[in-house]
C-alpha positions as CSV (number, residue, x, y, z in Angstrom):
1,M,-33.2,15.7,4.4
2,P,-36.7,16.1,2.9
3,P,-38.0,19.5,2.0
4,Q,-39.6,21.5,4.7
5,V,-43.3,22.5,4.2
6,I,-43.8,26.0,5.8
7,P,-47.4,27.3,6.0
8,I,-47.8,31.1,5.6
9,A,-50.9,32.7,7.1
10,Q,-52.8,34.9,4.6
11,A,-55.6,35.5,7.0
12,P,-56.2,35.1,10.8
13,L,-57.5,32.0,12.4
14,N,-56.0,29.6,9.9
15,I,-58.6,30.7,7.3
16,A,-56.2,31.0,4.4
17,K,-52.7,29.9,3.7
18,S,-49.9,29.8,1.2
19,F,-46.9,27.4,1.5
20,L,-43.2,27.4,1.0
21,L,-41.3,24.3,0.1
22,F,-37.7,24.5,1.3
23,G,-35.2,22.2,-0.4
24,E,-32.0,23.0,-2.2
25,R,-34.0,26.0,-3.4
26,V,-37.5,27.4,-2.6
27,V,-40.8,26.8,-4.3
28,I,-43.8,29.0,-3.4
29,V,-47.1,27.1,-3.6
30,D,-50.0,29.7,-4.0
31,T,-49.6,33.4,-3.4
32,G,-52.7,34.4,-1.5
33,P,-55.0,37.2,-2.5
34,P,-54.0,40.6,-3.9
35,G,-51.3,41.8,-1.5
36,G,-50.5,38.2,-0.5
37,E,-47.0,38.7,-1.7
38,R,-46.2,40.6,1.4
39,P,-46.5,37.8,4.0
40,V,-44.7,35.4,1.6
41,L,-41.7,37.8,1.3
42,A,-41.8,38.4,5.0
43,A,-41.7,34.7,5.7
44,L,-38.6,34.4,3.4
45,A,-36.9,37.3,5.1
46,A,-37.6,35.9,8.6
47,R,-35.6,32.8,7.6
48,G,-32.8,34.8,6.0
49,I,-33.8,33.6,2.5
50,L,-33.3,36.1,-0.3
51,P,-36.1,36.4,-2.9
52,R,-33.7,35.2,-5.7
53,A,-33.5,31.8,-3.9
54,V,-37.1,31.2,-5.1
55,S,-36.9,28.9,-8.1
56,L,-40.7,28.6,-8.9
57,I,-44.1,30.0,-8.1
58,L,-46.6,27.1,-8.4
59,L,-50.3,27.9,-8.4
60,T,-52.7,25.1,-7.6
61,H,-55.6,26.8,-9.3
62,A,-56.9,30.2,-10.4
63,H,-59.2,31.5,-7.6
64,P,-58.2,35.0,-6.5
65,D,-57.1,33.9,-3.0
66,H,-54.5,31.6,-4.6
67,V,-53.2,33.7,-7.4
68,G,-53.7,37.3,-6.3
69,G,-50.1,37.9,-5.4
70,A,-48.5,36.0,-8.2
71,A,-47.5,38.8,-10.6
72,A,-46.0,40.8,-7.7
73,L,-44.0,37.8,-6.5
74,R,-42.7,37.1,-10.0
75,R,-41.4,40.7,-10.1
76,A,-39.9,40.4,-6.6
77,T,-38.2,37.0,-7.0
78,G,-37.6,36.7,-10.8
79,A,-39.1,33.2,-10.5
80,P,-41.3,31.7,-13.2
81,I,-45.0,31.0,-12.6
82,A,-46.3,27.5,-13.2
83,L,-50.0,26.7,-13.7
84,D,-52.1,23.9,-15.2
85,V,-53.1,24.5,-18.8
86,R,-56.8,24.4,-17.9
87,E,-56.5,27.4,-15.6
88,R,-54.6,29.7,-18.0
89,S,-57.6,31.7,-19.4
90,Y,-58.6,32.7,-15.8
91,V,-55.2,34.2,-14.8
92,E,-54.9,35.9,-18.2
93,G,-58.3,37.6,-17.6
94,H,-60.2,36.0,-20.4
95,A,-62.7,34.2,-18.1
96,R,-63.4,33.9,-14.4
97,A,-62.7,30.7,-12.5
98,P,-65.9,28.8,-11.5
99,T,-67.4,29.2,-8.1
100,R,-70.0,26.5,-7.8
101,P,-71.2,26.4,-4.1
102,T,-70.9,23.1,-2.2
103,G,-73.4,24.2,0.5
104,I,-74.8,27.0,2.4
105,A,-71.4,28.5,3.4
106,G,-70.5,28.8,-0.3
107,R,-73.9,30.3,-1.2
108,L,-73.5,32.9,1.5
109,F,-69.8,33.5,0.6
110,L,-70.9,34.3,-3.0
111,H,-72.8,37.3,-1.6
112,T,-69.5,38.8,-0.4
113,P,-66.9,40.6,-2.6
114,L,-64.2,38.0,-1.8
115,P,-64.9,35.4,-4.5
116,R,-64.8,38.1,-7.2
117,Q,-61.7,39.9,-6.0
118,R,-59.8,41.6,-8.9
119,F,-56.2,40.7,-9.2
120,E,-53.3,41.6,-11.5
121,T,-53.6,39.3,-14.5
122,F,-50.6,37.6,-15.9
123,S,-49.4,34.9,-18.4
124,P,-47.8,31.8,-16.8
125,D,-44.3,31.0,-17.8
126,L,-44.7,27.2,-17.4
127,I,-47.8,25.4,-18.5
128,I,-48.4,22.1,-16.7
129,D,-50.1,19.4,-18.8
130,A,-48.7,16.3,-17.1
131,P,-47.4,15.3,-13.6
132,L,-44.4,17.4,-12.8
133,D,-41.3,16.5,-10.9
134,L,-40.0,19.6,-9.0
135,E,-36.5,18.2,-8.7
136,P,-35.2,20.6,-11.5
137,W,-36.4,23.5,-9.3
138,G,-34.5,22.2,-6.3
139,V,-37.3,20.5,-4.3
140,D,-37.9,16.7,-4.0
141,A,-41.7,16.8,-4.7
142,M,-44.2,15.8,-7.3
143,V,-47.1,17.8,-8.7
144,Y,-50.3,15.9,-9.7
145,R,-53.1,17.1,-11.8
146,S,-56.1,16.5,-9.5
147,G,-58.9,18.5,-11.1
148,G,-62.3,18.6,-9.3
149,H,-62.1,21.8,-7.3
150,T,-61.5,23.5,-10.6
151,A,-60.7,21.7,-13.9
152,G,-57.0,22.4,-13.5
153,S,-56.5,22.0,-9.8
154,L,-53.0,20.7,-8.7
155,S,-51.8,18.9,-5.7
156,V,-48.2,18.5,-4.4
157,Y,-46.7,15.5,-2.6
158,V,-43.4,15.5,-0.7
159,P,-42.5,11.8,-0.5
160,G,-39.6,12.3,1.9
161,S,-41.8,13.7,4.7
162,G,-45.1,12.1,3.6
163,E,-46.8,15.6,3.3
164,L,-49.5,16.3,0.7
165,L,-50.5,19.8,-0.2
166,A,-54.1,19.2,-1.3
167,A,-54.9,23.0,-1.7
168,D,-58.7,23.3,-2.0
169,L,-59.6,19.7,-2.7
170,L,-60.5,19.6,1.0
171,A,-60.8,22.1,3.9
172,G,-60.7,21.7,7.7
173,G,-62.7,23.5,10.3
174,I,-66.1,25.2,10.1
175,G,-67.7,27.4,7.5
176,I,-65.3,28.0,4.7
177,G,-62.5,26.3,6.7
178,G,-60.3,27.4,9.5
179,V,-61.8,29.5,12.4
180,A,-62.0,26.4,14.7
181,F,-61.9,22.6,14.7
182,H,-59.1,22.8,12.1
183,G,-58.8,19.0,11.8
184,R,-62.5,18.5,11.0
185,V,-62.7,17.5,7.3
186,I,-65.1,19.6,5.2
187,A,-65.6,20.6,1.6
188,P,-64.4,24.1,0.8
189,P,-67.1,26.6,-0.3
190,F,-66.8,25.8,-4.0
191,H,-66.1,22.8,-6.2
192,E,-66.6,22.5,-10.0
193,D,-66.9,18.7,-9.9
194,A,-67.5,17.2,-6.4
195,V,-67.4,13.6,-7.8
196,R,-64.0,14.2,-9.4
197,V,-62.8,15.6,-6.0
198,H,-63.7,12.4,-4.3
199,E,-61.9,10.4,-7.0
200,A,-58.8,12.6,-6.8
201,V,-58.7,12.4,-3.0
202,S,-59.1,8.6,-3.2
203,E,-56.1,8.5,-5.6
204,L,-54.0,10.7,-3.4
205,L,-54.7,8.6,-0.3
206,T,-52.8,5.7,-2.0
207,L,-49.5,7.7,-2.1
208,E,-46.9,5.7,-0.3
209,A,-46.1,6.9,3.3
210,L,-48.7,9.6,3.2
211,R,-48.6,11.1,6.7
212,I,-50.4,14.5,6.7
213,I,-52.6,16.5,4.4
214,H,-52.2,20.3,4.2
215,V,-55.0,22.4,2.9
216,C,-55.3,26.1,2.3
217,H,-58.3,26.7,4.5
218,G,-58.0,25.1,7.9
219,G,-56.2,21.8,8.5
220,P,-53.9,20.1,8.5
221,L,-55.8,16.9,8.1
222,Q,-55.1,13.3,9.1
223,P,-55.4,10.7,6.3
224,A,-57.6,8.5,8.5
225,A,-60.1,11.4,9.0
226,V,-60.2,12.0,5.3
227,R,-60.9,8.3,4.6
228,R,-63.8,8.4,7.0
229,W,-65.1,11.6,5.3
230,L,-65.0,9.8,1.9
231,A,-66.7,6.7,3.2
232,R,-69.6,8.8,4.4
233,G,-69.9,10.3,0.9
234,A,-69.6,13.7,2.4
235,G,-69.6,16.7,0.1
236,L,-71.4,14.9,-2.8
């Protein structure tokens, strides 16, 4: 049986999400903003899963809405935190992850406190510098180093179910993603390198048996809709 991909709402209206990967054990993918550990732990409890069943906390990139609950979740579960090597300085507090706007929504969003949320800094336990098989952590899935959104952005593919967790390579909806029209493909408010995003998404679309694309803001997205978005050169 392939792992289950369980979205966890971190904000109303599908605006922000974390994910659980349920296999022989549990991998948390992104932790939400500061305080985001609470809905993650509640989702585990609702399924009768003890925190110690979590084998890994995988962070796709170092923006505050993805790593804010990581330190608290490590304490609660005892699970190690994994992060791409290119994101390490951001979570350790030595620098701030880039927030280069992709359009008017991003420029407006920069005028709010949310992109600059303070979170508890931490050092990752596992540094990712190559594609990573999650089988040793009890989940049949692969982690790919996509880059683009930030230099060290990661994506996760579950081949048994054809589900891709593309994190913030893409979004779905209106504005920053979510709210409405969830399956409408858009760029999220920030990208460090939009050209690399297009390259990474094109590469991921070649994954065998890809069926659905989960994103952290809005979605899920259909591969055919993403291909049309790429063909238009949208987001460049």
